[in-house]
C-alpha positions in Angstrom: 6.6 -15.5 9.1 3.3 -13.6 9.7 4.0 -9.9 10.2 0.4 -8.9 10.6 -2.7 -11.0 11.4 -6.4 -10.4 12.0 -8.5 -12.6 14.2 -12.3 -12.3 14.3 -12.1 -8.6 13.2 -15.4 -6.7 12.7 -15.9 -3.0 11.9 -19.3 -1.4 12.3 -20.5 2.1 11.4 -24.0 3.2 12.1 -25.1 -0.4 12.6 -23.6 -1.2 9.1 -20.9 -3.9 8.9 -17.9 -2.6 7.0 -15.7 -5.6 7.7 -16.2 -9.1 8.9 -13.0 -11.1 8.7 -12.4 -14.2 10.8 -8.8 -14.5 9.8 -6.4 -12.8 7.5 -2.6 -12.4 7.5 0.4 -10.8 5.7 3.5 -12.9 5.4 6.9 -11.4 5.4 8.0 -10.4 1.9 4.6 -10.9 0.3 3.1 -8.5 -2.2 -0.6 -8.6 -1.5 -3.2 -7.0 -3.7 -6.8 -6.3 -2.6 -9.7 -5.8 -5.0 -13.4 -5.4 -4.7 -16.2 -3.1 -5.7 -16.6 0.4 -4.3 -17.7 0.2 -0.6 -16.6 -3.4 -0.2 -14.2 -2.6 2.6 -10.8 -2.4 0.9 -9.6 0.9 2.4 -11.1 0.0 5.8 -9.0 -3.2 5.8 -5.9 -1.2 5.0 -6.6 1.2 7.9 -7.1 -1.7 10.3 -3.9 -3.5 9.3 -1.8 -0.3 9.4 -3.2 0.6 12.8 -4.7 3.9 11.5 -8.0 2.7 12.9 -9.0 0.2 15.5 -11.6 -2.6 14.8 -14.9 -2.6 16.6 -14.2 -6.2 17.6 -11.4 -8.7 17.2 -7.6 -8.6 17.4 -4.8 -7.2 15.2 -1.5 -9.0 15.9 2.0 -7.9 15.0 4.4 -10.9 14.9 2.1 -12.8 17.1 1.4 -10.2 19.7 -1.9 -8.2 19.9 -1.5 -4.5 19.4 -4.0 -1.7 19.6 -4.1 1.4 17.4 -4.7 3.8 20.2 -1.7 2.6 22.3 0.7 1.7 19.5 4.3 2.8 20.3 6.1 5.3 18.1 8.8 2.7 17.5 6.2 0.2 16.2 4.3 2.8 14.2 7.5 3.7 12.3 7.6 0.1 11.0 4.7 1.0 8.6 4.4 3.5 5.8 1.3 4.5 3.9 1.1 6.0 0.4 -2.3 7.3 -0.8 -3.8 8.1 -4.2 -3.2 11.8 -3.6 0.5 12.4 -3.0 -0.1 15.3 -0.5 3.3 16.8 -0.9 4.4 19.7 1.2 5.2 23.1 -0.3 8.9 22.6 -0.4 11.5 21.1 -2.7 11.5 17.4 -3.8 14.6 16.9 -1.7 13.0 18.3 1.4 9.8 16.2 1.0 11.8 13.0 0.7 14.1 13.9 3.5 11.4 15.1 6.0 10.8 11.7 7.7 14.5 11.2 8.3 14.8 14.7 9.7 11.9 14.1 12.1 13.8 11.1 13.3 16.9 13.3 13.8 19.1 11.3 11.4 22.6 12.6 10.7 22.7 15.1 7.8 25.2 13.0 5.9 23.0 10.0 6.2 20.0 11.9 5.0 21.9 13.3 2.0 23.1 9.8 1.1 19.6 8.2 1.4 17.8 11.0 -0.3 20.2 10.8 -3.2 19.8 7.0 -3.4 16.0 7.1 -3.5 15.7 10.0 -5.9 18.0 8.1 -8.3 16.0 4.8 -7.8 12.8 6.6 -8.8 14.5 8.5 -11.7 13.8 11.9 -10.2 17.2 13.1 -9.1 17.0 15.9 -11.6 14.0 17.3 -9.7 15.7 17.5 -6.3 15.6 21.3 -6.2 12.2 21.7 -7.8 9.1 22.7 -5.7 7.1 19.5 -5.2 3.8 21.1 -5.9 4.8 22.1 -9.4 5.3 18.4 -10.5 3.3 16.4 -12.9 1.1 13.6 -11.4 3.6 10.9 -12.2 6.5 12.8 -10.8 4.6 13.6 -7.6 3.7 10.0 -7.1 7.4 9.0 -7.5 8.3 11.5 -4.8 5.5 10.1 -2.6 6.7 6.6 -2.9 10.4 7.6 -2.4 9.3 9.5 0.8 7.7 6.3 2.1 10.5 3.8 1.2 13.3 6.0 2.4 12.0 5.1 5.9 12.7 1.4 5.3 9.3 0.3 6.5 8.6 -3.4 7.3 5.2 -3.0 5.6 4.3 -0.6 2.9 0.6 0.1 2.5 -0.6 1.5 -0.9 -4.2 2.8 -1.4 -4.7 3.2 -5.2 -1.5 5.2 -5.6 -1.5 5.1 -9.4 -5.2 5.6 -10.2 -5.0 9.3 -11.1 -2.2 8.7 -13.7 -2.6 8.4 -17.4 -1.8 5.0 -18.9 1.7 5.6 -20.2 2.8 7.3 -17.0 1.2 4.6 -14.9 2.7 1.7 -16.9 6.3 3.1 -16.6 6.0 3.9 -12.9 4.6 0.4 -12.2 7.5 -1.2 -14.1 10.0 0.9 -12.1 8.3 0.3 -8.8 8.2 -3.5 -9.5 12.0 -3.5 -9.8 12.3 -1.5 -6.6 10.1 -3.8 -4.6 12.1 -6.8 -6.0 15.3 -5.1 -4.7 14.0 -4.2 -1.3 11.8 -7.2 -0.5 9.4 -4.9 1.3 6.2 -6.5 2.4 3.5 -4.6 0.4 -0.2 -4.3 0.7 -1.9 -2.8 -2.4 -5.5 -1.7 -2.6 -6.4 -1.3 -6.2 -9.1 -1.6 -8.8 -6.7 -1.9 -11.8 -5.8 -5.2 -13.4 -2.5 -3.8 -14.7 -1.3 -3.0 -11.1 -2.6 -6.2 -9.7 -1.0 -8.5 -12.3 2.3 -6.8 -12.4 2.9 -5.9 -8.7 1.3 -8.6 -6.6 2.0 -12.2 -5.7 -1.2 -12.8 -3.7 -4.7 -11.4 -4.2 -7.6 -11.0 -1.8 -11.1 -10.3 -3.2 -13.4 -8.4 -0.8 -17.1 -8.4 -1.2 -19.5 -6.8 1.3 -16.8 -6.6 3.9 -15.7 -10.2 3.7 -12.6 -11.7 2.1 -14.2 -14.2 -0.2 -11.1 -15.5 -1.9 -7.4 -15.2 -1.1 -4.5 -16.9 -2.9 -1.9 -16.7 -5.7 -2.8 -13.7 -7.9 -2.9 -15.6 -11.2 -5.0 -18.4 -9.8 -7.5 -16.0 -8.2 -7.8 -14.0 -11.4 -8.0 -17.0 -13.8 -10.0 -19.3 -11.5 -12.3 -17.4 -9.2 -14.5 -19.3 -6.9 -18.3 -19.2 -7.1 -18.6 -16.2 -4.8 -16.1 -14.0 -6.7 -16.7 -15.2 -10.3 -19.3 -12.6 -11.3 -17.3 -9.6 -10.0 -13.9 -10.8 -11.3 -15.3 -11.7 -14.8 -16.9 -8.2 -15.1 -13.7 -6.6 -13.8 -11.5 -8.4 -16.3 -13.7 -7.3 -19.2 -12.7 -3.7 -18.4 -9.0 -4.2 -19.1 -6.8 -5.3 -22.0 -3.4 -6.1 -20.5 
């Protein structure tokens, strides 16, 4: 089932085309990676799909119905969660950061306690519950950031290079833990990345964006190993940077 779909979407800025996508969709339960050079339109695509911004032209459909970012209902907006490269944690404890979204939704305190405990345990940060979130290491902070997003049980989780600031050992362990969590939850996930490790371990499908256009989209392994003519140059140079 298609959860989100783009039709004839274009985004312009100062007469420059940021996106030109005739069609693109996210299927329920899919783990989609998006790669491309800097300025290709990866983050813009994420913002359009997550209704953070509206396209200049075209349609964004949620389960077959057109929706607009500026008129999106709170109920529908709550079906999406976004985690960015910077964790942007509040100056409060780890527990309070993870619980905040549920408190804003006026959940019962017992329910909040139960869910926070569950997600802190899933991300192996239960021992940090009473620690100030701004005193954490980069890897710890990103675990809190991801727990804060998933505790809201989103239909779609959007990730914009959430692991890029981490050192390799920290990143590798978090990716492995996160992979198991996504396997358990089945959350539809959209990952913007430039890292081959993240793409190969976390995604099932891969889109390559060049100059605002999705030039190839398919099974991750097939796209990485068998790029089409339009993507071959970029993908081959990209693979040379990593030993996985």
